[in-house]
N, C-alpha and C positions, 0 to 999 in steps of 0.2 A: 607626800606623792609627788614625784617630779614632773609629772605631765600637769603643763601651763596651760594658758589661753594661747599662746603661739602655736605650740603643738598642735593644739585641737583646730585653732582656726585653719591651719593649713591642711591637715589630715582631712577635715571635713569635704574637702573639694573633691576626695576619692568616695566620700559615702553614698550607699545606694540605699534608701529605706527599702526595698524589695527583697535584699540580701538579708535581713534582720539579725545584724551584729553589732548594733548600738550597744548594746549588754555584754555580747559575747567577748566584744573588743576589749574592754575593760577588765573581764575574767583572765582574757589573756595576758594581759601585760602583767597583772598579780602574779599569776602562776608562774610565769617566765622570770619574776623579780625574785620568787620565792626559790625556784628551782633553780636558777642560776646555769643554766647549761651554756655548755661550750660550743655546741653545734644543734642547730636548728632545722626542721626541715617544715616547710609549709607547700602544700598542693592546693592551689588555687589561690590566686593572689587579689588584693584588693585593700579595703578601709582598715580591716583587722590586723593584715600583715604590719601596717603602720605600728601598731600598737606595740607588737610582739618585737619588730625592729627597734624601738625607741627603749622598750625593756631591755633590749641587750646592751644598749648604748648605756643606761643608768647602770646597769649592771657593771660594765668596765669601769664605770668613774667610782661606782661605791667600792669596789673591789680595790681598785687604785689605792683608795683612802685608808681601807682595812687593812692593807699592807703595811702603811704607815704606821698604823695604832698597832699592829701586832709586831712590829720591827722596834718599837721604842721611840721612833722621830715624831710620833703624834700621840698626844695624850687625850685619853677618851677612856676613863677607866669603866663606865657603864657599857661601854661598847667593845671595849677589851673583855670583857667577863664574859659575854655571849659569844665571842668567837670562837670557831674551833681551831684549836693548835694545829692540827693535822692537814691545813685545807692550803692549797696553794694560793693565797689572796695575790700575791705579787705575779704571778704567773697565769692569771685568768684572761683567758679571750675566749671570744665568741663570733660567730658566724652564721650566717642565716643562707641557705639554699632553697629557692624558689622557685617552683613547678608550674608554669601555666602556658598553654601555646595560645593563650588571648584572644584564638577563635577569629583569626586574622582581623582581628581589630587594635589597627595600628594606631588609631588616636588614644584607646584606653591604656594602651602600654607606653606611649610617650607621655601622657599625662600622669600617669603612676611614677615614671621614671624622673620627671620633672619635681614631682612632691618629694620623691627620696632625696634629690638634690638641695633642695629648699630646708628639707630636716636635717642635712648634712649628714643621713644615713647610708650612703651608696657605698662607703668602704665596707659594712657590714654585710653586703649582699651581693649574691651571686643568682642570676638569671638562669634558667634553663627552659627555653620556651620550646615547648613541645608538649604532647599528651604525656599523662604521668606513665602510661603502657610503653612508651618508646625512650623515657630518660634514661640517660647513662651517666650514673653521678661517678664522679671520682672516688676512688678507694677510702682518701685521708678525710672525706666528707664526714663518716660517720666514725663510730656509733652515732645516733642522734639523741640527745637527752631530752629533746623535746618536739613534738609532732604538731601540726596543725592541718588538719585534712577537711577541706572545704571545697569539694568540688564533684561535680557528676551527678548522677542518680541512683536513688535507693540502690538499684541494680548493680552500681559501681562499687559499692563499699565492700565487698568480700574481696575484689580483687585489689582495691587499694590496701586492706590489710594483709593481703597475701604478699604482695609487693614489698611493702615498707615496713610491717611489724617487725622481721628479722634485722632491720637494720636500726630498731631501738635499743637504746642502751640496756642490757640486761640487769645494771645495777639500778633500778629506780626509775629508769627512762618511763617518760609520761608522754600519752598520745590523744589529743584532743580530737572529737569527729562532732562535725556539726550537721544538724538537720538530721536526727537519728530516729527522732519518733514522729509518724506519721497520723494525718485524720482517715478514718473510716467512718462511711454512715451506718448508723444503727437503728435498729425499728425502736421508734419512740411514739407508742399511742398508734393512732392511725397515721405518722409523719415518720422522717427519721430525723435523727439528730447527730451532727458530726462530735465523734469522741477522737481524741488523741491517745495513740497508743503505742508502744515501742516497735519501730520497724523489723523487718524479717531479721537483718544483720544484727542488730540491737539484742532483740530478743536470743538469736543465736550466741550470742557472746554471753548472755546471764545464764543461758544452759551450760553453756562449757563452763562458767565459773561453778556453777551448783554442783554439777557430776562431777569437779573434780574435787570439790571440799576442801578438806583441809590441806590437799596438796596442789590447789589454784595457782598457777604461776602468775597471776595478774589480779591487781583490783579492779573493781567498775563501780563507776557512779554516774547516774544521768541527770542532769539538772534540766528542767522543763519549765518554759515561760507559759503559764496557764491563759495567758489572755492571747494568745498566738493558735491559730491552726496549722501554718506551716511555718517554716525557719524558725521555730522557738525552742532549740534543743541542743545540748550539749552532752555527748557521753565521754567520759575522763576513762582512759586506762591504763594503770600503772604497772611495769613489770616489776616482779617482786623475785629478788635473789634468796640465796639462802638465808640470809641476815634478817630479812624482811616476812619471808615465808611465816604462816602462822605456826604458831609452837602448840604441842598437845598438852601442856601442862594446865591445869585450871586458875582461875582467877586469884582465890585463896592461897594455893601452895606458891604462886609467883609472888605475892604479895608479903608473904610470910620470908620467902628467899630474898627477896629484894629489901624490905623495908623493915621486916623482924615483926610485922603486925599484919594481919588480917581483919579488920574489923567489920566488913561488909561483902556481901557477895552480889550477885549481879542479877537482877530480874531478867526473866527469858523474854528476849525484844521481839521472838519470833509469835510471842500469843496476839491474837487478834481478838 
């Protein structure tokens, strides 16, 4: 992994333990590396944004090397075997549009920009200093292959998704939302106990997906940190195009069609 002590030492100056992104930042880095998006949107900027930007920089370096391998000017048979022949490795580029009003916190903004400069990440970054409700993104910024939404209150999440979901790439665009699960007090004998459950917006997304059935236009997965009662969850939403949509054929039918054999069926994972 290209993340190294130099990066981590500098990025730590933007770390705020109360934001709960110490693990989410690494998750974001890995997802962006796997997704290799050309355009990224981050709403709410800070420690985790640095990992997204570093992933974009590392993708650019990797794509340049892959272009040499695919073009035959660099020999790496194992890498050549896994590279997609139709991908434009040589033409890959990436940029991040970040939205944050910095809440009239000029020192935090200047510290953030200084860190970007020290990490040589400024060329990949455009700042929109405003509330997300007021942003005017240039038409060429989207569609976005990846979004990281990490700002505001639970009550803001519907507005966030209403505003930015249409800008997510319909061909597998991935959106990650921070702090989607909330803690509630439930009776526990004569006292109360805190239980972490999906927040209203996360639950509404699950309802949309389940009600759409095989016609769902997105996939959903929530990752929850059980040792936290706040700032400990990330919900991932991936847009589905016609190629990615659920197919009606059964498992054994498709195994036979693709491989000429159908050795096993699948248990019902809904059984409790």
